[in-house]
N, C-alpha and C positions, 0 to 999 in steps of 0.2 A: 396710335391708340387714338379716338375719334375726338373731334373740338366739338362743342355745344357752345350754348350763346352763351356769356356768364347771366348772371340770372342773381336768386334771391342766395343768399350764403354766410354761414356763420365762421367762426378759426378757433383753433383748438388747438395751442402749443406748435400755430405755424401752421399748419395743415388749413386749407379751404375745405367746406362742406356743405353739397346742397346741388343748384343749379347748375350742370355744367361744366361739373369735374366728375372724375371718377367715382364711384362709393369705398364710401368708408368704413372701414373690416374690423369692428370689437374683437379681442377674441375677450370674453368671459373666462377667468380663472377659477372664480367661487370659490368650491370647499375642494378644489381638488388635486389640494397640495397634500390632503392626505394626512396632516397633522406631519411635513417636514417641510421646511425652507427650501432641501433641495429640489425639493419635486418643484417646488415653485418656481426657485431660479429656472428648472431647464424646462418650464411649460412657456416661461418669458422667452428663453432665447428661441425654444421653435415657431415662439408667434412672432418673432423678428424674420426667420429663416422663412416664415410659409409668406410673407409680405404682409401682413397686419398693421393697419396703421397703429394700432394702441391696446392695449392689454387692462385689463379692468379687474379690481377688484371689489369684496365687501369689507366693509368697515363695522362692523360691529362685535360684542363683547354678549353673550348670552343674558347678559342679566341689563342689558343698554336694548335688549327686545325683547325679550319677557321675562316673568318671575317661576322659581323652580316649587311647582308646587302640582300635586297628583292628585286633584280634583282634575274630572272628566275633561274639561273646557279644554286644558294643558293635556291632550293625548292626543297621539294622531294614531287613526283608528284607518285609516285605508291611504293605499296605494304607495308610492314608494320606499316611505319611512315609516310605515303599520308599525306599533309596538311601539315605538318614542313617544317619550313624553317632548314638546314644544322646548323647553331646556336643552333635555339632554343630544337635540338634533341641532341646538345649537352653538351648544361646548365640541359638539364632532365638529361640526362644519364652520365654526368660525373661524379668521383667520389673526392669529396674535397680533397686538395693537405693532409689541415690540419688535415681529416683525418689519410694520412697512418701511422703516428709512431704510430698513436693505433691500425692499422690493425695489421703492422708487432708485437706491441710488444702482441697484442692478440694470432696471429697465434703463434710467436716465443715459449708463454704459452704453450701451446695446443701440442709442437712439431709436428708443418704441418709446411713444405718449403712456404713461402711465394716472389711470386716474381711480374714481372708488365710487361705488356707492354708498354713504354717511346713513345709515340707522336712527339717529341722534344726533340732538346738540352738539355732543361732548366729540360724537365722530367726527363731524366737520371740522373742529378748532381745532384738533390731531392732522386731518388732510391740509386746514391752511398756513398751520406751522410745517408741513409739508412743500405748501405750493403746488397744492395740488391744481390745473389746468381748465381740467371740469370737472363737473359732476354728473352721476346719474345716482335717478329717482325711481328705485326697483318699481314693481308693477306693484306688490304688498302696500309700499308704501303709498301711492300718488294718491289717498284719499287722505295723507297726513299732512293737511294742507299749511299746521303752522311749522312742519322740519322743510315743505317745498319754501314757506316765506325765510327761514332762515338761509335757506340752501341760496338763493335768489338773491339775499342781500348781500351776497361774496361778491353779486356781479360777477362769475366766473359764466364760463357757458354750461348751459343744462341740454339735460337728455330725460324724459320723464317716459317710461314706460304704461305704458296703462293695460296690461290685463288684467280682466274683470272687470273694469270699468267701464259704465255707461256714458252715453256722450254728453250727460250733465257733468258728470265726474271729469270727464277728461273738460270741459269746459271751463268744472270749478280749478282744476288745479294750471292748466295753462293762466286765464284770468289773476291769480294767487302768484303764481311766476312772477309775472309784466306787471305786477301793480308792486310788487317787492326790487324791482329793480333787474330782472333778467332779460335782459334784449336779445340775445341768441340762445333757441332754445331747437334743438327736435323731438318732435314728439312719433316714440316709437310703435306702432300696431303689435299686440303681443298676444298670446293663447297663454296663461299661465297652467299647465301641462305640462309634467315632467313625465314621460315625454309628449308631445302634443299633438295631433295627428291633422297632416296636413289640409286635410277637409275642415274644418274648424278654423281654419285660417280667414277663409274669406278678404282673400288679399286686395281686392277692388276695394276696402274698403281706406285700406292706404292714402290714395287720390280724394275717394271723398272726404277725410279726413282731414289734410291738406289746403281743398275749398273750404269744406267749410268751417274750419278753425285759422286759416292763414297762416299755418306753420309748414315749418320743412317735415317731411314723416318719412319713417325707416320702418326696420322691421327688427325687432329679438326672436330668432327664432328657437324655438323649444325640440323641434322635428329631428327626425334621427338621419337626414341624408339634406344635401344643399340644394337639391329641388326648387322648394319652397322658396327660399333666400333670393337666388338667380333667379328666378319670379316674379319678387318682389323688388327687384332691380329694374326688369323690362315694368314693370308699372312707376316708377318713380321712386322708388325707395333709397334715399341718399347719404340712408347706414346702414348696415348690417352689425347685429348682434346674436351671437354663439358661445358657448359655451366650447372648452375646449379642454382634454387632461392628456395625460402622456398615456393611458391605458383604459380605455372602455370596459372593460372587466377589470379593472383594476379594487373595486369593492369597493368607492369613496361615494358619498353625497350623491352628486353630481354626473359622475364617470357613465354610469351606463345610456344616457342624452349628450354625451357630447362629445365634440370631434376628436376625430386622430388628429396630428398634428401633418401626417400629408392630405388629409382631408381637408381641413385649412389651407396647407396650399394649394388645393383643387378649388376650395369654395371664396381667395383673393382672384386667382388664377380664371374662374369663370363670370365672376360678377365683375371683373372690369371688361370684359367680350363681350357680355350683353350691357354693357352700359354703352361700350363702343360701336356695337350692332346697332341702338336706337338711334344715331342719324341724329336728322334733320331730318325734316320734308325735303324730295328733293324726286324730281324726275326725268335726273341727269344722263347723260352717256356716264358711268363709273370709270377711271384712268381703268378697272382691273377690265373694265366694258371692253374699250379700243378697240385694242388688235383684233374682238371678235366681228368687229361690224362688218366685215371680209366678209363674213361668211354667212350673211346674214341672204334671205334669198334676193333672186333681181333677172330682168326680164333679159334673157339671152336664144341668139339664135339658135334653134337646133337644125337648119336646111341650109346647105349656101343656095342665096336667090339672089337672082340676078336685079342692079338697076330697073325701076318700073312695075315688078312684079307689088301685088295686093300684101301687104302684112295679115296670113291667117294663121290657125290654132294650130296649124301644118308644120310654118317653120317658127314660131315664137314660142317659148313656154317661160314658168319660172320658175326658176331652179335656184341652189346655192350655185356657185357663190355670190357674193354681193357687190361687183363691181357694175353693173347694169342699171338700168333706170329701175326704181322701186315697182314694184310689184301692184298698186294702187294705178298706175300707166295702162294698165293692159287693155283697157276697155278701150282706153281713149286713141291707143294705137293702130287697134286692132280697123280691119281696113284699107287704110293710107299704101300708100306705096311709096318701095324704096326706091333713094335719093342716089342709090350708089349700091355697087354687088357686097351683097355681105358671104358671109361660110357658116359653116358649121362651130360650135363652138364661141361665138362673139357675140360681144355685150351689146345689147343691144342700145343705144345714145341715139341722143335726138337730132343729134347731123348725118344719120345715114335716114331719115326720114322723111318722106315728102309728103305732098299735098295727099 
């Protein structure tokens, strides 16, 4: 693995995230348990096997995120969840609170970090009781400044997703988090489309966000492949979050835009390769190149010649391999005389060149 210079970092559950270390991969379980805790256990296990650093869940109940109301405002009329009310969607999708202890226990048994996105203060209180090591603010909650303030007051590391948020809303969220006690923060560039089109991601925003707001930045990726996420690593993303499922065709709320286990493994592997390939600014000969230096071009005698003869293009040529003088000296030696006899296939060296 390539080494980077130490820089700005945060720590979640003993793992460093930020400059100079490989990207941190978060597998988002979300609603992909499809109502079965055994599915959630299996996703946690697959995330560990795939090499993810963390599994993330979501902590809400339908009544902590919306109300049961038949008015048009509460109906979903387009997109992946068209035809459902908000309450029905969250009733279907939520992770029961009584599962949380078992999910945290299973993740800790497997030695994979687990944390959550809380959607109200009571969720934060539950997660504090479970000793969650970090918190994620979901994109839809990035404008909920009271929630951000409450989460920041735990003084745990925070991740804020910025889907739909404009620059001033992002700045507000960051300012509130810091003012309320958050000292370790990663802000994720995100497009809240399900799925999202790669061309909507405008990944150059990641570096601008880091410079503009002075924060570590990452990507919450809702595209269908890993290309966008791996590209984000090359542009400086230190954290990648992707939804993960057992089966993309499973029919659950988030299955259709989630990675399957083998795709998550590939994401973990390729993200590390992309990070390692970034390396540092270097014009030195690399270790893997040194053996090939001898196959570069250099100057060779291509005819037998006697001492006292002139060096011309008839008897010297730039060819491979590289044991002779570098080709840049060709003009300098042309017209000079040989100080000794030379033969065909002999490397040109200074000690056989006279005046």
